[in-house]
C-alpha positions as CSV (number, residue, x, y, z in Angstrom):
1,M,-98.8,43.3,168.4
2,A,-95.8,42.8,166.1
3,A,-96.1,43.8,162.5
4,N,-95.4,40.3,161.1
5,E,-98.2,38.8,163.5
6,R,-100.7,41.4,162.1
7,S,-99.8,40.6,158.7
8,G,-100.1,36.9,159.4
9,R,-103.6,37.3,160.7
10,G,-104.7,39.6,157.9
11,V,-103.5,36.9,155.3
12,E,-105.3,34.2,157.5
13,H,-108.6,36.1,157.2
14,L,-107.9,36.7,153.4
15,A,-107.3,33.1,152.8
16,A,-110.6,32.1,154.5
17,E,-112.6,34.7,152.6
18,M,-111.1,33.7,149.2
19,E,-111.7,30.0,150.0
20,G,-115.4,30.8,150.5
21,I,-115.5,32.6,147.1
22,E,-113.6,29.8,145.4
23,R,-115.9,27.2,146.8
24,S,-119.0,29.0,145.6
25,V,-117.7,29.6,142.1
26,R,-116.6,26.0,141.7
27,S,-120.1,24.8,142.6
28,V,-121.1,26.4,139.3
29,L,-118.2,25.7,137.0
30,E,-117.3,22.0,137.5
31,G,-114.0,20.4,136.7
32,K,-111.8,23.5,136.5
33,P,-110.4,24.3,139.9
34,E,-107.1,25.7,138.5
35,V,-108.8,28.2,136.2
36,V,-111.0,29.5,139.2
37,R,-108.1,29.8,141.3
38,L,-106.2,32.0,138.7
39,L,-109.2,34.0,138.0
40,L,-109.4,34.9,141.7
41,V,-105.7,35.6,141.9
42,S,-106.3,38.1,139.2
43,L,-109.3,39.7,141.0
44,L,-107.2,40.0,144.2
45,A,-104.1,41.3,142.3
46,G,-106.4,44.0,140.7
47,G,-105.8,42.6,137.2
48,H,-107.8,41.8,134.1
49,V,-108.2,38.5,132.4
50,L,-108.2,37.4,128.8
51,L,-110.3,34.2,128.4
52,E,-109.3,32.7,125.0
53,D,-111.3,29.5,124.3
54,V,-114.0,28.1,122.1
55,P,-117.7,28.8,122.6
56,G,-119.7,26.9,125.1
57,V,-117.1,26.1,127.8
58,G,-118.4,28.4,130.5
59,K,-116.6,31.8,129.9
60,T,-119.7,33.9,130.5
61,L,-121.0,31.5,133.3
62,L,-117.5,31.9,135.1
63,A,-117.6,35.8,135.0
64,K,-121.2,35.9,136.4
65,A,-120.5,33.4,139.1
66,I,-117.6,35.5,140.3
67,G,-119.8,38.6,140.3
68,T,-122.6,36.8,142.3
69,A,-120.2,35.5,144.9
70,I,-118.9,38.8,145.8
71,D,-122.3,40.5,145.4
72,C,-121.1,43.1,142.9
73,S,-122.3,44.7,139.7
74,V,-121.7,42.7,136.4
75,S,-122.2,44.1,132.9
76,R,-121.7,42.3,129.5
77,V,-120.7,44.0,126.4
78,Q,-121.1,41.9,123.1
79,F,-118.3,43.2,120.9
80,T,-119.4,43.6,117.3
81,P,-117.8,45.4,114.3
82,D,-120.5,48.1,114.6
83,L,-120.0,48.7,118.4
84,L,-119.2,52.4,119.2
85,P,-116.7,53.5,121.8
86,T,-119.3,55.5,123.5
87,D,-121.3,52.2,124.0
88,V,-118.5,51.0,126.2
89,T,-117.5,54.2,128.0
90,G,-120.6,56.3,128.0
91,V,-121.8,59.5,126.5
92,T,-122.9,63.0,127.4
93,V,-126.5,63.6,126.8
94,Y,-128.4,66.8,126.5
95,H,-131.6,67.0,128.6
96,Q,-134.1,69.2,127.1
97,D,-136.3,69.6,130.3
98,S,-133.4,70.9,132.4
99,G,-131.3,72.5,129.7
100,Q,-128.2,70.5,131.0
101,F,-125.8,68.0,129.7
102,R,-125.6,64.7,131.8
103,F,-123.2,61.9,131.5
104,R,-124.9,58.5,130.8
105,P,-122.4,55.7,132.0
106,G,-121.5,53.0,129.6
107,A,-121.3,49.3,130.1
108,V,-117.8,49.6,131.6
109,F,-119.3,51.2,134.7
110,A,-119.6,47.8,136.7
111,N,-117.3,45.8,139.1
112,I,-117.1,43.0,136.7
113,V,-117.1,43.8,132.9
114,L,-117.6,40.8,130.6
115,G,-116.3,41.8,127.1
116,D,-117.6,38.9,125.0
117,E,-115.5,38.3,121.8
118,I,-113.4,41.4,122.1
119,N,-111.5,40.8,118.9
120,R,-114.7,41.3,117.0
121,A,-114.8,45.0,117.6
122,G,-112.7,47.6,115.7
123,P,-109.4,49.0,117.0
124,K,-111.1,52.2,118.0
125,T,-113.7,50.6,120.3
126,Q,-110.9,48.3,121.6
127,S,-108.9,51.2,122.6
128,A,-111.7,52.7,124.5
129,L,-111.0,50.1,127.1
130,L,-107.3,51.0,127.5
131,E,-107.7,54.0,130.0
132,A,-110.5,52.1,131.8
133,M,-108.3,49.1,132.3
134,E,-105.2,51.0,133.1
135,E,-106.3,54.0,135.0
136,R,-109.6,52.8,136.4
137,Q,-111.4,55.9,134.9
138,V,-113.1,57.2,131.9
139,T,-112.9,60.7,130.4
140,V,-115.6,61.9,128.2
141,D,-115.9,65.4,127.0
142,G,-112.9,66.5,129.2
143,V,-114.5,65.2,132.3
144,T,-113.0,62.3,134.2
145,H,-115.3,59.7,135.8
146,P,-114.0,57.2,138.3
147,L,-114.9,53.4,137.8
148,P,-116.2,51.4,140.8
149,D,-113.8,49.5,143.2
150,P,-113.0,46.7,142.6
151,F,-112.9,46.9,138.9
152,M,-112.2,43.9,136.6
153,V,-112.3,43.2,133.0
154,I,-112.9,39.7,131.7
155,A,-112.6,39.6,128.0
156,T,-113.2,36.6,125.7
157,Q,-112.1,35.7,122.3
158,N,-112.4,32.7,120.1
159,P,-109.0,31.5,118.9
160,V,-110.5,29.3,116.0
161,E,-113.0,31.6,114.3
162,L,-110.9,34.4,112.9
163,E,-113.0,35.6,110.1
164,G,-114.1,39.3,110.6
165,T,-112.0,39.7,113.7
166,Y,-109.4,42.4,114.6
167,P,-106.4,41.0,116.5
168,L,-105.7,42.7,119.8
169,P,-102.6,44.9,119.5
170,E,-99.7,44.3,121.8
171,A,-100.6,47.6,123.9
172,Q,-104.0,46.0,124.5
173,R,-102.8,42.5,125.4
174,D,-100.3,44.0,127.8
175,R,-103.1,45.4,129.8
176,F,-104.3,42.0,130.7
177,L,-102.8,40.4,133.7
178,M,-103.3,36.8,132.5
179,R,-104.5,34.9,129.5
180,L,-106.3,31.7,130.4
181,S,-107.9,28.9,128.6
182,I,-110.9,26.9,130.3
183,G,-110.7,24.0,127.8
184,Y,-113.3,21.2,127.5
185,P,-114.2,19.4,130.8
186,S,-113.3,15.8,131.4
187,A,-116.1,13.1,130.9
188,D,-116.8,12.9,134.6
189,A,-117.0,16.7,134.8
190,E,-119.2,17.0,131.8
191,L,-121.5,14.3,133.2
192,E,-121.7,16.5,136.4
193,V,-122.6,19.5,134.3
194,L,-125.5,17.5,132.9
195,E,-126.6,16.6,136.3
196,V,-126.3,19.9,137.8
197,H,-127.3,22.3,135.1
198,G,-129.8,20.1,133.3
199,T,-132.2,20.2,136.4
200,G,-132.1,23.7,137.4
201,D,-130.4,27.1,137.4
202,R,-127.3,26.7,139.7
203,L,-126.2,30.3,138.9
204,G,-129.7,31.6,140.0
205,A,-129.3,29.8,143.3
206,M,-126.1,31.0,144.2
207,Q,-125.7,33.2,147.2
208,A,-123.1,35.9,147.8
209,V,-120.3,35.1,150.3
210,T,-118.8,38.5,150.6
211,D,-119.0,42.0,149.0
212,A,-117.3,44.3,147.0
213,T,-115.9,46.5,149.8
214,T,-114.4,43.3,151.5
215,V,-112.7,42.4,148.2
216,S,-111.2,45.8,148.1
217,E,-109.9,45.5,151.6
218,L,-108.4,42.1,150.8
219,R,-106.6,43.6,147.9
220,R,-104.8,45.9,150.3
221,V,-103.8,43.0,152.6
222,A,-102.4,41.1,149.4
223,E,-100.3,44.2,148.6
224,G,-98.4,43.8,151.8
225,V,-97.3,40.2,151.2
226,H,-93.5,40.0,151.6
227,A,-91.4,39.5,148.5
228,A,-87.7,39.2,149.3
229,P,-85.1,41.2,147.2
230,A,-83.8,37.8,145.6
231,L,-87.4,36.9,144.8
232,R,-88.0,40.1,143.1
233,R,-84.6,39.7,141.2
234,Y,-85.8,36.2,140.1
235,I,-88.9,37.8,138.6
236,V,-86.7,40.4,136.7
237,E,-84.4,37.8,135.4
238,V,-87.4,35.7,134.0
239,V,-88.7,38.7,132.3
240,R,-85.6,40.0,130.9
241,G,-84.9,36.4,129.7
242,T,-87.9,36.7,127.3
243,R,-86.5,39.8,125.8
244,E,-83.1,38.1,125.0
245,H,-84.5,34.8,123.7
246,P,-83.7,34.2,120.0
247,A,-87.2,33.2,119.3
248,V,-88.7,36.4,120.6
249,E,-89.1,39.5,118.5
250,L,-90.8,41.5,121.3
251,G,-90.3,40.5,124.9
252,A,-92.3,41.1,128.1
253,S,-92.4,44.8,129.3
254,P,-91.6,46.1,132.8
255,R,-95.4,46.2,133.3
256,A,-95.1,42.4,133.0
257,S,-92.7,42.2,135.9
258,L,-95.0,44.2,138.1
259,S,-97.9,42.1,137.1
260,L,-96.1,38.9,137.8
261,L,-95.2,40.3,141.3
262,R,-98.7,41.3,142.1
263,A,-100.0,38.0,141.1
264,A,-97.4,36.0,143.1
265,R,-98.3,38.1,146.2
266,A,-102.0,37.3,145.6
267,L,-101.4,33.7,145.1
268,A,-99.3,33.4,148.2
269,A,-102.0,35.1,150.2
270,I,-104.8,32.9,148.9
271,T,-102.6,29.9,149.9
272,G,-102.3,31.4,153.4
273,R,-98.8,32.6,153.4
274,D,-97.5,36.1,154.1
275,F,-94.6,35.7,151.8
276,V,-93.9,34.7,148.2
277,I,-92.0,31.7,147.3
278,P,-90.4,30.8,143.7
279,D,-93.0,28.1,143.2
280,D,-95.6,31.0,143.1
281,V,-93.7,32.7,140.3
282,K,-93.3,29.5,138.4
283,Q,-96.8,28.7,138.6
284,L,-98.0,32.1,137.3
285,A,-95.2,32.8,134.8
286,V,-96.9,31.3,131.7
287,P,-100.5,32.8,132.2
288,V,-98.9,36.2,133.2
289,L,-96.2,36.4,130.4
290,G,-97.2,34.1,127.6
291,H,-99.6,36.4,125.9
292,R,-97.1,39.5,126.0
293,L,-94.5,37.9,123.8
294,V,-94.3,38.5,120.0
295,L,-92.4,35.6,118.4
296,S,-90.2,36.1,115.4
297,P,-91.3,35.0,112.0
298,E,-88.8,32.1,112.0
299,A,-90.1,30.8,115.4
300,Q,-93.7,31.0,114.2
301,M,-92.9,29.0,111.1
302,S,-91.2,26.5,113.3
303,E,-94.4,26.2,115.3
304,S,-92.7,27.5,118.6
305,S,-95.2,28.9,121.1
306,S,-94.9,31.7,123.7
307,P,-95.7,29.4,126.6
308,A,-92.9,27.2,125.6
309,V,-90.4,30.2,125.6
310,V,-91.5,31.1,129.2
311,E,-91.1,27.5,130.4
312,E,-87.7,27.5,129.0
313,M,-86.7,30.6,131.0
314,L,-88.0,28.8,134.1
315,R,-85.9,25.8,133.5
316,T,-82.6,27.8,132.7
317,I,-82.7,30.6,135.3
318,P,-81.5,29.6,138.8
319,V,-84.2,29.6,141.5
320,P,-83.3,31.7,144.6
321,S,-82.7,29.4,147.8
322,P,-85.2,29.4,150.5
323,E,-83.0,31.5,152.7
324,R,-82.5,34.3,149.9
325,S,-86.1,34.1,148.9
326,G,-87.1,35.1,152.5
327,Q,-88.8,31.9,153.5
328,G,-86.4,31.1,156.4
329,R,-86.6,34.5,157.9
330,R,-90.4,34.6,157.7
331,R,-90.7,31.1,159.1
332,A,-88.6,32.1,162.1
333,A,-90.5,35.1,162.7
334,G,-93.8,33.1,162.7
335,A,-92.2,30.6,165.2
336,Q,-91.3,33.5,167.5
337,G,-94.9,34.8,167.3
């Protein structure tokens, strides 16, 4: 069997599995299919998500629904000013009966970790997540403890109520693959919320459609999705454009380029393609890059926004042709198969 045929069948299986997960999660969170899709893209790309929105729009429900759909462990951390780093990562405890020190895992030892109102914790506690999010491990008292696979942090913060909060530093924001906003539902969707959740516990009735082991295998399939050299150069040009924009004081890092490529591969795979197209990059550029930019004081005073800068980059940077972005070759290969 040819390599491209194996890849195509792997992506077909991935798309079918992810469609089942998406359908299950959307049965709980009504009216926000694009948010569910992007969150699943982050899960498949091995990234973390920052949900920035007002209370009561379903952020916690969304995280729990994903954990239930893939039958994995979910933990919730309520970030407060008095939360200690050891509450997140864990602590070594002395057991008097055995005379030994044993590690007691913290809340971060779960497949899906919901960090509620992360900007209410102090910088020291926020930084406790850095190693976990980047390295997928926690080091306590010189001993390294690996985190479960898959591992995903879904952190929330309220952009309106800023009293008593600690803004996330750039290094912390850069660890999040995407920043998403759920927003208020439409009138019809809100009526459906009353109909569905007003008469019972839809989340409690959810059934798992896959498991954590399968999700880890699907991630490896997504990593093999083809991204042509011209497509990768297009990603680099978009990211570099944010560093050279006059309204930007600090542009997106090389980590942002890698994140955008991983997310584009995941989106292509979920769509059922074994190759990335420019539209994948354009759809993901704002949620992947927007939160990584620091605007100049002049741009902030003029009420410019990071998403607007990214959208300007997408309008001004030439898009590679279908032939150069690899679409023609992959289609020809599929026809021969």
